[in-house]
Structure formats: C-alpha cells, structure tokens
matplotlib code that plots the C-alpha trace (Angstrom):
import matplotlib.pyplot as plt

x = [98.5, 95.7, 91.9, 89.7, 85.9, 83.7, 82.6, 86.1, 87.1, 84.3, 84.8, 88.1, 87.6, 84.4, 84.9, 82.1, 82.3, 85.6, 86.7, 86.5, 83.8, 84.9, 82.5, 82.7, 81.6, 84.0, 87.3, 89.0, 92.9, 94.5, 97.7, 100.9, 102.2, 105.3, 103.2, 101.7, 98.3, 96.7, 93.0, 91.3, 86.9, 84.6, 81.5, 78.5, 76.1, 72.8, 70.7, 69.4, 72.7, 72.3, 75.3, 74.0, 77.1, 80.8, 83.5, 86.9, 90.6, 93.1, 96.2, 97.0, 96.1, 93.2, 92.1, 92.4, 90.4, 87.6, 87.5, 87.4, 84.8, 82.7, 82.9, 81.1, 78.3, 77.7, 77.3, 76.1, 72.3, 73.0, 72.9, 76.0, 75.1, 75.0, 77.7, 79.7, 78.6, 80.4, 83.5, 86.3, 84.6, 81.1, 83.2, 85.0, 81.6, 80.1, 82.8, 82.1, 85.2, 89.0, 92.2, 93.4, 96.9, 94.4, 92.3, 94.3, 92.9, 88.9, 90.9, 92.1, 88.4, 87.1, 89.7, 88.9, 85.4, 85.9, 88.8, 86.2, 82.9, 85.7, 86.7, 82.8, 82.1, 85.1, 86.9, 89.6, 91.7, 91.6, 94.3, 94.6, 97.2, 98.5, 99.2, 101.9, 101.2, 101.0, 104.1, 105.2, 105.5, 106.1, 108.5, 108.7, 104.8, 104.3, 101.5, 101.1, 100.3, 96.7, 95.7, 97.3, 95.2, 92.4, 92.3, 93.6, 90.2, 88.0, 89.2, 90.1, 93.8, 95.5, 99.1, 101.7, 100.8, 97.4, 98.4, 100.2, 97.8, 95.1, 97.8, 100.5, 102.5, 105.8, 106.0, 108.9, 111.7, 110.7, 112.1, 108.7, 107.4, 108.6, 106.6, 103.3, 103.9, 103.5, 100.6, 98.6, 99.8, 97.9, 95.1, 94.4, 95.1, 93.1, 90.0, 91.7, 94.4, 91.3, 89.5, 89.4, 90.3, 86.5, 85.8, 88.6, 87.0, 83.4, 82.2, 79.2, 77.7, 77.9, 74.1, 72.8, 70.6, 71.7, 69.0, 70.5, 73.9, 73.0, 71.5, 74.3, 76.7, 74.5, 74.4, 78.9, 78.8, 76.6, 78.5, 82.1, 82.8, 80.9, 82.0, 85.5, 84.7, 82.6, 85.5, 87.5, 84.2, 83.5, 80.3, 79.7, 76.3, 76.1, 75.2, 74.6, 75.8, 76.0, 77.3, 80.8, 81.0, 80.0, 79.7, 80.0, 80.1, 82.4, 80.9, 81.8, 86.2, 86.4, 84.9, 88.0, 90.2, 93.8, 93.8, 90.2, 91.6, 93.5, 90.2, 88.7, 91.1, 91.9, 89.0, 85.9, 86.9, 88.9, 86.4, 83.6, 85.9, 86.4, 82.7, 80.5, 82.8, 86.9, 86.0, 83.8, 85.9, 84.4, 84.4, 83.8, 81.2]
y = [-22.6, -23.2, -21.8, -24.7, -24.5, -25.9, -28.3, -29.3, -29.9, -31.8, -34.5, -34.7, -35.4, -37.4, -39.0, -40.4, -44.3, -45.2, -48.6, -51.1, -53.0, -56.6, -57.3, -54.1, -53.6, -50.7, -50.2, -46.4, -46.2, -42.9, -41.2, -43.0, -42.9, -42.0, -38.7, -38.0, -38.5, -41.7, -42.6, -45.9, -45.6, -48.8, -48.6, -50.9, -50.6, -52.2, -53.7, -50.2, -48.9, -46.6, -46.7, -48.1, -47.9, -46.6, -46.4, -45.0, -45.9, -42.6, -41.7, -38.2, -34.5, -33.4, -31.9, -35.5, -37.4, -34.7, -34.3, -38.4, -38.1, -35.7, -37.8, -40.8, -38.5, -36.9, -40.3, -42.2, -42.6, -41.6, -43.2, -43.9, -41.0, -38.5, -39.7, -39.3, -35.7, -35.0, -32.6, -31.8, -28.2, -30.2, -31.5, -28.6, -26.8, -29.4, -28.6, -24.8, -24.5, -25.6, -23.8, -23.2, -24.8, -28.1, -28.4, -31.4, -33.6, -32.9, -33.5, -36.8, -37.6, -37.2, -38.8, -42.0, -42.0, -41.9, -45.2, -47.2, -46.7, -47.6, -50.6, -51.0, -51.5, -53.9, -50.7, -50.5, -51.9, -50.6, -48.4, -45.8, -46.5, -43.9, -44.4, -44.9, -41.6, -39.7, -37.7, -37.6, -34.1, -34.1, -36.6, -35.9, -36.6, -38.5, -36.5, -36.9, -34.1, -35.4, -35.0, -31.6, -30.6, -31.9, -30.0, -26.9, -27.1, -28.5, -25.6, -22.7, -22.7, -19.9, -19.9, -22.8, -21.9, -23.2, -26.1, -27.1, -26.6, -28.7, -31.8, -30.8, -30.9, -28.6, -28.6, -30.4, -29.9, -27.5, -28.7, -29.1, -25.4, -25.2, -27.7, -26.7, -22.8, -25.1, -27.1, -23.9, -22.1, -25.6, -25.8, -21.9, -21.8, -25.2, -23.4, -20.6, -23.6, -25.0, -23.0, -21.7, -18.2, -17.7, -19.3, -17.3, -13.7, -14.6, -14.6, -16.9, -13.8, -11.8, -10.7, -11.5, -8.4, -6.6, -9.3, -12.1, -11.2, -10.8, -14.6, -16.2, -13.7, -14.5, -18.4, -18.5, -16.6, -19.5, -22.5, -21.7, -18.3, -18.8, -22.4, -21.5, -18.5, -20.3, -22.7, -20.4, -18.8, -15.7, -15.3, -13.0, -10.8, -9.9, -5.7, -4.5, -4.8, -2.0, -3.8, -5.0, -3.4, -5.7, -4.6, -7.0, -7.2, -9.5, -10.8, -13.1, -13.6, -12.1, -8.7, -6.6, -9.4, -8.1, -10.7, -9.4, -7.4, -10.2, -12.4, -9.9, -10.2, -13.6, -15.6, -13.5, -11.5, -13.8, -16.6, -14.0, -13.1, -16.8, -17.7, -14.3, -11.8, -11.2, -7.6, -7.5, -5.6, -6.2, -3.5, -4.4, -2.2]
z = [69.2, 66.9, 67.3, 67.2, 67.6, 70.3, 68.1, 66.8, 70.4, 70.9, 68.0, 69.3, 72.6, 72.3, 68.7, 66.9, 66.0, 66.7, 65.4, 62.9, 61.0, 60.5, 57.7, 56.0, 52.6, 51.6, 53.3, 52.7, 53.7, 53.3, 54.9, 55.9, 59.5, 57.8, 56.3, 60.2, 59.4, 58.3, 58.3, 57.6, 57.2, 57.2, 55.8, 55.8, 53.0, 52.8, 49.7, 49.0, 49.0, 52.3, 54.2, 57.9, 59.8, 59.4, 61.4, 61.3, 62.9, 62.5, 63.5, 63.9, 65.1, 66.7, 63.7, 62.1, 64.8, 64.6, 60.8, 60.9, 63.3, 61.5, 58.1, 59.9, 61.4, 58.2, 55.9, 58.1, 56.8, 53.6, 49.7, 48.5, 45.6, 48.5, 49.9, 46.9, 46.7, 50.1, 49.7, 52.1, 52.6, 54.1, 56.8, 57.8, 57.6, 59.9, 62.1, 62.2, 60.5, 60.7, 60.8, 57.2, 57.7, 58.9, 55.7, 54.8, 57.7, 55.9, 52.5, 53.8, 55.1, 51.8, 50.0, 52.2, 51.6, 47.8, 48.2, 50.2, 47.9, 44.9, 47.1, 47.8, 44.5, 43.2, 41.4, 43.3, 46.7, 50.2, 49.5, 46.9, 43.7, 42.2, 38.2, 36.3, 34.7, 37.9, 39.1, 42.3, 43.4, 47.2, 48.1, 51.9, 52.2, 48.7, 47.1, 43.8, 41.1, 40.3, 44.3, 44.2, 40.7, 42.5, 45.7, 43.6, 41.4, 44.4, 47.0, 44.3, 45.8, 44.7, 46.1, 47.1, 51.3, 50.3, 48.7, 51.5, 54.0, 51.5, 50.8, 53.0, 49.6, 50.4, 54.0, 54.2, 52.2, 50.2, 47.1, 44.9, 45.4, 41.8, 40.3, 42.7, 41.3, 38.0, 38.9, 40.0, 36.7, 35.0, 37.0, 36.3, 33.0, 32.0, 30.7, 28.8, 26.9, 25.8, 24.2, 20.8, 19.7, 19.8, 22.8, 24.6, 23.9, 25.2, 28.6, 30.1, 30.7, 27.4, 26.1, 29.6, 31.4, 34.5, 36.6, 35.0, 36.0, 39.3, 39.5, 37.8, 40.3, 43.2, 42.6, 42.1, 45.6, 47.0, 45.2, 44.8, 47.2, 50.1, 51.1, 51.1, 53.3, 56.0, 55.9, 57.9, 59.9, 57.1, 55.0, 52.0, 51.0, 47.3, 48.2, 44.6, 40.9, 38.0, 34.6, 35.7, 39.2, 42.2, 45.6, 48.4, 52.3, 54.1, 57.5, 60.3, 60.5, 56.9, 58.6, 59.7, 58.8, 57.5, 54.3, 53.1, 50.7, 49.4, 49.7, 47.4, 44.7, 44.7, 45.4, 45.0, 42.0, 40.3, 40.2, 39.2, 36.5, 35.8, 36.0, 34.5, 33.2, 33.0, 33.0, 36.4, 39.2, 43.1, 45.4, 49.6, 50.8]

ax = plt.figure().add_subplot(projection="3d")
ax.plot(x, y, z, "-o")
ax.set_aspect("equal")
plt.show()
C-alpha cells in the first residue's frame, strides 16, 4: 500500500478543475489507455498571456488524478512564461511529496503542460509526436529515448529503478533494461564526453575561496538537491565546509532512512562533484 500525504488524498477524492474546455486555446494529450495512464490538459489564455482557466481529464491511479488536479491549481493565474518553468518536482512538492514509484504521474503532468503550450502557439498537435530520429526504448509503455534522457537530467536519476519510477520505462517485460543502463551512462557522461582535455582537468570551483565555495555549494543544494529530497518528504542542511570536505545533515524522511548513505553518495556527493569539485567528499553530520 502506498503512503500518500493528506494533500494527495484530498486532490484524489476532491479533484479540482475536472472537465473539458470546449474553446480551449491549447490542448495537451500524453500517455495512453493501453499504458494505464492518460491525461488531457486544456488551457485558456487571455491576451496578456495569462492562463485564466485549466481543466483536465485523466485515466489513472490516485497519484495521476491528484497530480493532474495539482497541476491545474498551480498554473491558473500564471503567465505562460511562468508556467513553462514548472517542473514535475514542483507538482510533487505541491502535494507534499509522492511515492517514488508514482513520480511518473507528476512527469506526465509536466509533459501535458508543455504540449498544451506548444499546441496553443501552433507549434504542435495536441498529442506529442516523436521525431523520426527518436528511438523507442520501452515497447511495453511506448517510451522514447528523448523522454528518458530528459527525466534523467531533470531529476538526477541514478538507477534503472529510478527511470521506471519516473517514466514507467522498464516496468514491463524488462528487455529494455540494457538500453536504460546505456542512457544512464550517456546522460551522466555527456559533459565529460564533450569537454576538451583542458576543460576536463578543471572544475567550476577552481581558484575559489572557501566562502565562495560555500555559496556555490549552498546554491546547488537549494536548486538541485533539496527539491529531489523534498519530493520524498526529506530535506538537507549544509553544516560545514573545509576545502573538499562537506558536512551535511538530513532531516524529515531522510533522517535515519536505511537508504540515507546511498542518497548521500549517489545524489548529494555526485551532484557536488559534478558541479563544484570532483575531489569533494560528503559526510553526514
């Protein structure tokens, strides 16, 4: 049985903005009934570029309905530019977190919003069409490589299980797991593969003072690490920095979690090594 927050339960039992907008300015359709989850989002936009109304129709589980409801609440009243910055992590955070196995529902909401805005601008049909160059990776759920790579980079995914949780790819017969491993390696090795030898030997924090390093690390924790932890009901606090040694403290669901060491190494330390200094070592206070 999944552990749902009270807010998820509320938006599932009392979903907001259910229905259809007949004269919608933009429509976005994602998923399919065959895959078990489908969402159609309708948006109405005024001449100032503000989303004045949004409605949805969805087929799926409690998380799918709650995520769709939350999405409409988040975008009504926002400008298109503001709505375009919305991520699946914002949807999950609005709901107080989603079970990690259900994060694909928030991803579906983000994709529907992107498609509806493109449709409104005349850049796309209501349903996303994959480029001919895109590779179908998961035949069971119809997931393409571009979707998987986007999810990996957007959410800092580290394992095949993570990919399944966020995209459903690999959740059927399992024969695409090797391709998913390849995409993980491609996504995480992209910067190194594109760097020149001189670039590869340097890092963003080179030449910085300890104070400057601290500010950089704080910003990465705030922007890249904390949202991922909060999506699972946890949080993190920077405790101390001494050159390449970083001390942090977990709180919420992350405090005392059996997987905290894996989170420390695979998310926190990996992200700081990537964006600050490859020599960084992170310890839990």
